[in-house]
N, CA, C and O of each residue as an XYZ file, in Angstrom:
540
protein
N     -15.215    -10.600     19.215
C     -13.992    -10.791     18.446
C     -14.345    -11.108     16.996
O     -15.165    -11.986     16.727
N     -13.734    -10.400     16.079
C     -13.994    -10.597     14.655
C     -13.390    -11.915     14.185
O     -12.419    -12.416     14.752
N     -13.987    -12.455     13.146
C     -13.489    -13.689     12.555
C     -12.167    -13.422     11.847
O     -11.988    -12.360     11.251
N     -11.249    -14.362     11.906
C      -9.932    -14.202     11.292
C      -9.922    -14.717      9.857
O     -10.740    -15.553      9.472
N      -8.984    -14.202      9.081
C      -8.766    -14.672      7.717
C      -7.277    -14.578      7.414
O      -6.532    -13.903      8.125
N      -6.850    -15.253      6.363
C      -5.437    -15.281      5.982
C      -5.076    -14.021      5.201
O      -5.764    -13.662      4.245
N      -3.994    -13.349      5.608
C      -3.498    -12.175      4.893
C      -2.032    -12.377      4.569
O      -1.250    -12.822      5.409
N      -1.669    -12.042      3.333
C      -0.270    -12.088      2.927
C       0.099    -10.779      2.255
O      -0.617    -10.287      1.382
N       1.222    -10.224      2.672
C       1.796     -9.034      2.057
C       3.141     -9.443      1.491
O       4.045     -9.845      2.223
N       3.257     -9.335      0.173
C       4.441     -9.818     -0.522
C       5.054     -8.671     -1.322
O       4.350     -7.951     -2.030
N       6.367     -8.509     -1.201
C       7.091     -7.559     -2.046
C       8.082     -8.374     -2.872
O       8.311     -9.545     -2.571
N       8.670     -7.785     -3.896
C       9.653     -8.547     -4.677
C      10.824     -9.045     -3.836
O      11.443    -10.059     -4.159
N      11.122     -8.324     -2.755
C      12.257     -8.699     -1.919
C      11.953     -9.860     -0.982
O      12.805    -10.713     -0.732
N      10.682     -9.882     -0.449
C      10.391    -10.901      0.562
C       8.905    -10.941      0.911
O       8.121    -10.082      0.507
N       8.555    -11.953      1.663
C       7.219    -12.090      2.237
C       7.242    -11.361      3.571
O       7.960    -11.765      4.485
N       6.457    -10.281      3.691
C       6.464     -9.495      4.921
C       5.476    -10.016      5.950
O       5.766    -10.018      7.146
N       4.301    -10.462      5.490
C       3.263    -10.944      6.395
C       2.616    -12.173      5.777
O       2.334    -12.205      4.579
N       2.386    -13.179      6.601
C       1.598    -14.347      6.224
C       1.009    -14.892      7.515
O       1.613    -15.725      8.190
N      -0.196    -14.401      7.847
C      -0.804    -14.812      9.114
C      -2.307    -14.585      9.107
O      -2.858    -13.944      8.212
N      -2.946    -15.126     10.125
C      -4.365    -14.910     10.348
C      -4.528    -13.536     10.987
O      -3.853    -13.220     11.966
N      -5.428    -12.715     10.431
C      -5.657    -11.359     10.940
C      -7.156    -11.100     11.063
O      -7.973    -11.842     10.518
N      -7.507    -10.029     11.793
C      -8.913     -9.639     11.925
C      -9.345     -8.685     10.825
O     -10.466     -8.774     10.322
N      -8.446     -7.759     10.445
C      -8.784     -6.805      9.394
C      -7.519     -6.226      8.790
O      -6.443     -6.251      9.388
N      -7.689     -5.701      7.577
C      -6.596     -5.042      6.863
C      -7.184     -3.831      6.155
O      -8.203     -3.943      5.473
N      -6.545     -2.671      6.313
C      -6.951     -1.477      5.577
C      -5.938     -1.288      4.455
O      -4.735     -1.184      4.696
N      -6.447     -1.246      3.218
C      -5.617     -1.184      2.017
C      -5.835      0.152      1.314
O      -6.976      0.585      1.153
N      -4.742      0.817      0.889
C      -4.895      2.055      0.126
C      -5.185      1.754     -1.345
O      -4.297      1.842     -2.194
N      -6.426      1.403     -1.631
C      -6.819      1.080     -2.998
C      -6.790      2.305     -3.894
O      -6.868      3.436     -3.414
N      -6.679      2.081     -5.184
C      -6.616      3.182     -6.144
C      -7.872      4.043     -6.103
O      -7.809      5.238     -6.391
N      -9.010      3.455     -5.751
C     -10.272      4.200     -5.690
C     -10.596      4.668     -4.275
O     -11.673      5.213     -4.033
N      -9.675      4.460     -3.347
C      -9.871      4.868     -1.959
C      -9.526      3.732     -1.021
O      -9.375      2.584     -1.440
N      -9.404      4.065      0.250
C      -9.080      3.040      1.240
C     -10.223      2.050      1.375
O     -11.397      2.407      1.279
N      -9.850      0.795      1.600
C     -10.864     -0.231      1.824
C     -10.433     -1.112      2.982
O      -9.259     -1.458      3.115
N     -11.402     -1.469      3.819
C     -11.142     -2.370      4.930
C     -11.587     -3.768      4.531
O     -12.723     -3.973      4.104
N     -10.695     -4.711      4.673
C     -10.976     -6.107      4.339
C     -11.132     -6.878      5.643
O     -10.312     -6.768      6.554
N     -12.202     -7.658      5.709
C     -12.451     -8.528      6.857
C     -12.826     -9.907      6.317
O     -13.011    -10.077      5.111
N     -12.937    -10.881      7.202
C     -13.315    -12.239      6.796
C     -14.639    -12.198      6.043
O     -15.509    -11.383      6.349
N     -14.784    -13.065      5.076
C     -15.982    -13.196      4.245
C     -16.232    -11.988      3.347
O     -17.365    -11.754      2.925
N     -15.189    -11.223      3.053
C     -15.312    -10.077      2.159
C     -15.671    -10.575      0.753
O     -15.229    -11.645      0.334
N     -16.453     -9.812      0.053
C     -16.792    -10.154     -1.335
C     -15.510    -10.171     -2.171
O     -14.601     -9.379     -1.919
N     -15.428    -11.054     -3.149
C     -14.243    -11.104     -4.008
C     -14.065     -9.787     -4.767
O     -15.011     -9.242     -5.336
N     -12.851     -9.305     -4.757
C     -12.525     -8.077     -5.486
C     -11.033     -8.049     -5.739
O     -10.250     -8.599     -4.965
N     -10.646     -7.408     -6.821
C      -9.242     -7.184     -7.109
C      -9.092     -5.686     -7.328
O      -9.905     -5.075     -8.021
N      -8.052     -5.088     -6.738
C      -7.859     -3.657     -6.870
C      -6.383     -3.331     -7.007
O      -5.524     -4.049     -6.496
N      -6.101     -2.244     -7.700
C      -4.737     -1.747     -7.692
C      -4.533     -0.993     -6.387
O      -5.483     -0.505     -5.776
N      -3.293     -0.911     -5.979
C      -2.944     -0.280     -4.714
C      -2.055      0.923     -5.012
O      -1.087      0.829     -5.766
N      -2.407      2.061     -4.400
C      -1.589      3.258     -4.577
C      -0.593      3.352     -3.425
O      -0.749      2.649     -2.426
N       0.424      4.201     -3.539
C       1.342      4.379     -2.417
C       0.575      4.813     -1.178
O      -0.242      5.732     -1.231
N       0.844      4.151     -0.071
C       0.136      4.468      1.160
C       0.500      3.505      2.272
O       1.495      2.785      2.202
N      -0.332      3.513      3.297
C      -0.092      2.691      4.479
C      -1.125      1.569      4.545
O      -2.327      1.808      4.425
N      -0.644      0.351      4.734
C      -1.495     -0.814      4.959
C      -1.508     -1.042      6.469
O      -0.461     -1.218      7.091
N      -2.703     -1.037      7.044
C      -2.841     -1.241      8.485
C      -3.421     -2.622      8.728
O      -4.499     -2.953      8.233
N      -2.701     -3.421      9.491
C      -3.084     -4.804      9.765
C      -3.428     -4.934     11.244
O      -2.621     -4.587     12.107
N      -4.631     -5.437     11.535
C      -5.010     -5.729     12.922
C      -4.911     -7.241     13.093
O      -5.649     -8.002     12.468
N      -3.989     -7.658     13.948
C      -3.750     -9.083     14.143
C      -4.809     -9.700     15.048
O      -5.562     -8.992     15.717
N      -4.855    -11.009     15.058
C      -5.777    -11.740     15.917
C      -5.491    -11.430     17.389
O      -6.402    -11.423     18.216
N      -4.235    -11.178     17.705
C      -3.849    -10.863     19.085
C      -4.241     -9.441     19.482
O      -4.099     -9.063     20.645
N      -4.731     -8.656     18.534
C      -5.168     -7.295     18.846
C      -4.142     -6.220     18.559
O      -4.428     -5.036     18.732
N      -2.956     -6.605     18.126
C      -1.915     -5.625     17.791
C      -2.202     -4.993     16.429
O      -2.872     -5.584     15.582
N      -1.686     -3.791     16.241
C      -1.816     -3.116     14.952
C      -0.427     -2.949     14.359
O       0.481     -2.427     15.006
N      -0.273     -3.399     13.120
C       0.993     -3.278     12.403
C       0.740     -2.417     11.177
O      -0.298     -2.544     10.526
N       1.698     -1.531     10.857
C       1.549     -0.644      9.710
C       2.736     -0.826      8.760
O       3.893     -0.864      9.181
N       2.414     -0.938      7.465
C       3.415     -1.120      6.426
C       3.211     -0.046      5.363
O       2.078      0.295      5.022
N       4.302      0.479      4.848
C       4.227      1.442      3.758
C       4.434      0.667      2.457
O       5.399     -0.084      2.312
N       3.509      0.865      1.516
C       3.609      0.213      0.215
C       3.698      1.281     -0.866
O       3.182      2.388     -0.709
N       4.358      0.934     -1.959
C       4.528      1.859     -3.079
C       3.910      1.269     -4.338
O       4.591      1.037     -5.336
N       2.601      1.033     -4.267
C       1.892      0.491     -5.419
C       1.822     -1.022     -5.390
O       2.470     -1.682     -4.577
N       1.016     -1.554     -6.300
C       0.841     -2.992     -6.420
C      -0.613     -3.319     -6.681
O      -1.352     -2.499     -7.225
N      -1.027     -4.523     -6.291
C      -2.439     -4.866     -6.390
C      -2.813     -5.859     -5.306
O      -1.961     -6.577     -4.782
N      -4.097     -5.892     -4.976
C      -4.601     -6.779     -3.927
C      -5.698     -7.662     -4.499
O      -6.542     -7.211     -5.274
N      -5.669     -8.916     -4.107
C      -6.676     -9.900     -4.489
C      -7.390    -10.309     -3.207
O      -6.786    -10.887     -2.303
N      -8.689     -9.999     -3.140
C      -9.472    -10.270     -1.936
C     -10.479    -11.373     -2.239
O     -11.202    -11.318     -3.234
N     -10.511    -12.366     -1.370
C     -11.479    -13.462     -1.451
C     -12.146    -13.599     -0.084
O     -11.627    -13.065      0.896
N     -13.271    -14.292      0.014
C     -13.907    -14.460      1.321
C     -13.003    -15.125      2.360
O     -13.167    -14.904      3.560
N     -12.053    -15.935      1.900
C     -11.173    -16.664      2.818
C      -9.828    -16.005      3.068
O      -9.067    -16.468      3.919
N      -9.514    -14.924      2.338
C      -8.219    -14.302      2.539
C      -7.956    -13.153      1.600
O      -8.776    -12.811      0.749
N      -6.778    -12.560      1.780
C      -6.369    -11.402      0.987
C      -4.873    -11.497      0.743
O      -4.098    -11.755      1.663
N      -4.475    -11.285     -0.503
C      -3.063    -11.233     -0.852
C      -2.786     -9.880     -1.476
O      -3.451     -9.481     -2.432
N      -1.806     -9.176     -0.936
C      -1.394     -7.887     -1.481
C       0.001     -8.053     -2.038
O       0.942     -8.334     -1.296
N       0.140     -7.879     -3.348
C       1.437     -7.944     -4.011
C       1.899     -6.508     -4.228
O       1.368     -5.800     -5.084
N       2.881     -6.087     -3.458
C       3.343     -4.701     -3.488
C       4.562     -4.562     -4.390
O       5.405     -5.456     -4.464
N       4.637     -3.422     -5.074
C       5.832     -3.132     -5.856
C       7.032     -2.992     -4.931
O       8.151     -3.370     -5.278
N       6.779     -2.443     -3.746
C       7.787     -2.295     -2.704
C       7.034     -2.097     -1.399
O       5.990     -1.445     -1.380
N       7.551     -2.654     -0.305
C       6.883     -2.526      0.990
C       7.907     -2.602      2.114
O       8.934     -3.272      2.008
N       7.589     -1.886      3.206
C       8.476     -1.858      4.361
C       7.637     -1.527      5.601
O       6.618     -0.844      5.500
N       8.062     -2.005      6.749
C       7.410     -1.605      7.994
C       7.461     -0.076      8.105
O       8.465      0.542      7.752
N       6.394      0.517      8.588
C       6.345      1.980      8.673
C       7.527      2.533      9.483
O       8.108      3.554      9.116
N       7.873      1.865     10.568
C       8.963      2.365     11.417
C      10.324      2.303     10.719
O      11.270      2.955     11.161
N      10.434      1.533      9.640
C      11.691      1.400      8.914
C      11.770      2.272      7.668
O      12.717      2.153      6.890
N      10.781      3.152      7.466
C      10.770      4.009      6.283
C      11.951      4.958      6.326
O      12.261      5.546      7.362
N      12.595      5.093      5.200
C      13.766      5.947      5.069
C      13.370      7.238      4.351
O      12.906      7.203      3.211
N      13.553      8.375      5.022
C      13.207      9.685      4.439
C      13.936      9.886      3.103
O      13.365     10.447      2.167
N      15.177      9.437      3.009
C      15.954      9.592      1.779
C      15.332      8.809      0.632
O      15.283      9.294     -0.498
N      14.860      7.607      0.918
C      14.225      6.785     -0.113
C      12.971      7.478     -0.663
O      12.772      7.533     -1.877
N      12.143      7.997      0.219
C      10.932      8.684     -0.240
C      11.302      9.927     -1.039
O      10.678     10.210     -2.062
N      12.303     10.668     -0.590
C      12.741     11.864     -1.319
C      13.213     11.496     -2.727
O      12.932     12.221     -3.681
N      13.926     10.381     -2.862
C      14.376      9.923     -4.185
C      13.191      9.550     -5.067
O      13.167      9.879     -6.253
N      12.215      8.866     -4.491
C      11.030      8.485     -5.258
C      10.261      9.723     -5.722
O       9.775      9.767     -6.852
N      10.153     10.725     -4.849
C       9.448     11.962     -5.215
C      10.205     12.688     -6.320
O       9.597     13.177     -7.272
N      11.512     12.759     -6.201
C      12.310     13.427     -7.233
C      12.164     12.718     -8.583
O      12.045     13.370     -9.621
N      12.175     11.385     -8.564
C      12.005     10.629     -9.807
C      10.615     10.858    -10.405
O      10.470     10.977    -11.622
N       9.597     10.919     -9.544
C       8.235     11.177    -10.028
C       8.135     12.572    -10.642
O       7.464     12.752    -11.659
N       8.796     13.559    -10.036
C       8.815     14.918    -10.611
C       9.478     14.905    -11.988
O       8.996     15.525    -12.936
N      10.589     14.187    -12.072
C      11.306     14.085    -13.344
C      10.431     13.412    -14.404
O      10.374     13.859    -15.549
N       9.750     12.333    -14.005
C       8.862     11.634    -14.947
C       7.740     12.544    -15.436
O       7.378     12.507    -16.611
N       7.189     13.361    -14.539
C       6.116     14.284    -14.921
C       6.654     15.356    -15.876
O       6.000     15.698    -16.861
N       7.843     15.880    -15.581
C       8.435     16.914    -16.435
C       8.803     16.389    -17.813
O       8.732     17.125    -18.797
N       9.197     15.124    -17.891
C       9.666     14.552    -19.146
C       8.585     13.784    -19.905
O       8.872     13.170    -20.933
N       7.367     13.811    -19.417
C       6.278     13.078    -20.084
C       6.072     13.624    -21.495
O       6.141     14.831    -21.728
N       5.818     12.708    -22.429
C       5.686     13.088    -23.837
C       4.248     13.339    -24.276
O       4.005     13.846    -25.371
N       3.296     12.981    -23.414
C       1.890     13.219    -23.762
C       1.095     13.498    -22.491
O       1.572     13.273    -21.378
N      -0.117     13.987    -22.679
C      -0.945     14.374    -21.537
C      -1.270     13.195    -20.624
O      -1.264     13.337    -19.401
N      -1.552     12.038    -21.209
C      -1.885     10.863    -20.405
C      -0.721     10.477    -19.490
O      -0.918     10.232    -18.300
N       0.475     10.425    -20.043
C       1.655     10.066    -19.249
C       1.931     11.112    -18.176
O       2.287     10.778    -17.046
N       1.762     12.382    -18.540
C       1.988     13.467    -17.579
C       0.982     13.385    -16.431
O       1.353     13.524    -15.266
N      -0.284     13.161    -16.761
C      -1.319     13.055    -15.730
C      -1.032     11.895    -14.788
O      -1.150     12.034    -13.571
N      -0.660     10.762    -15.345
C      -0.353      9.584    -14.534
C       0.840      9.860    -13.614
O       0.808      9.499    -12.437
N       1.881     10.491    -14.137
C       3.065     10.807    -13.336
C       2.733     11.827    -12.245
O       3.231     11.721    -11.124
N       1.904     12.803    -12.567
C       1.516     13.808    -11.569
C       0.655     13.195    -10.468
O       0.771     13.583     -9.305
N      -0.202     12.249    -10.820
C      -1.004     11.567     -9.805
C      -0.104     10.772     -8.865
O      -0.296     10.801     -7.649
N       0.865     10.072     -9.416
C       1.796      9.293     -8.599
C       2.606     10.221     -7.694
O       2.830      9.911     -6.524
N       3.041     11.350     -8.231
C       3.770     12.337     -7.438
C       2.910     12.832     -6.279
O       3.392     12.945     -5.152
N       1.655     13.123     -6.548
C       0.740     13.569     -5.492
C       0.583     12.496     -4.418
O       0.594     12.806     -3.227
N       0.437     11.238     -4.830
C       0.296     10.146     -3.871
C       1.540     10.028     -2.996
O       1.428      9.812     -1.790
N       2.714     10.167     -3.587
C       3.956     10.077     -2.814
C       4.101     11.234     -1.834
O       4.509     11.026     -0.692
N       3.773     12.446     -2.264
C       3.909     13.580     -1.344
C       2.876     13.504     -0.226
O       3.156     13.913      0.901
N       1.692     12.991     -0.519
C       0.688     12.793      0.526
C       1.175     11.742      1.523
O       1.046     11.920      2.734
N       1.727     10.666      1.014
C       2.285      9.615      1.869
C       3.395     10.174      2.742
O       3.437      9.910      3.944
N       4.291     10.941      2.145
C       5.398     11.524      2.895
C       4.881     12.361      4.063
O       5.383     12.247      5.182
N       3.889     13.192      3.805
C       3.319     14.027      4.858
C       2.619     13.232      5.947
O       2.576     13.655      7.103
N       2.070     12.082      5.578
C       1.316     11.269      6.538
C       2.210     10.444      7.469
O       1.836     10.184      8.612
N       3.373     10.036      6.993
C       4.174      9.115      7.799
C       5.460      9.696      8.360
O       6.012      9.160      9.320
N       5.946     10.786      7.774
C       7.222     11.339      8.250
C       6.979     12.645      8.988
O       6.280     13.524      8.484
N       7.558     12.778     10.192
C       7.412     14.042     10.907
C       8.142     15.155     10.179
O       9.131     14.918      9.486
N       7.649     16.352     10.342
C       8.252     17.512      9.651
C       9.633     17.814     10.172
O      10.278     18.752      9.704
């Protein structure tokens, strides 16, 4: 049995998770990362994706996040999400609205940097949509 550590997932609306867990997989901006007890300190931005939490009881919980950042310490991990929801509660309409807004932002970008950033976010959202919503 893996050692437990404190994990908190916080969105502007509410605290979604605050418990001892065995591991957490975070969709970091540079790629997915698995956090376990005694992890080296690191801070990372979080891209839209799925956070997978393995509880001490052995259950797996999945949450969809739409950006944010994570602070990892040897004793715990806090993920501050721009928006987060249980995967089973994801609304297809909400994701479609986010994708449409990202397309609009990319089309209306005034410079290459802004356009590239908007296109990357759009790609992340469409990848997320394909991963969590059935066709």
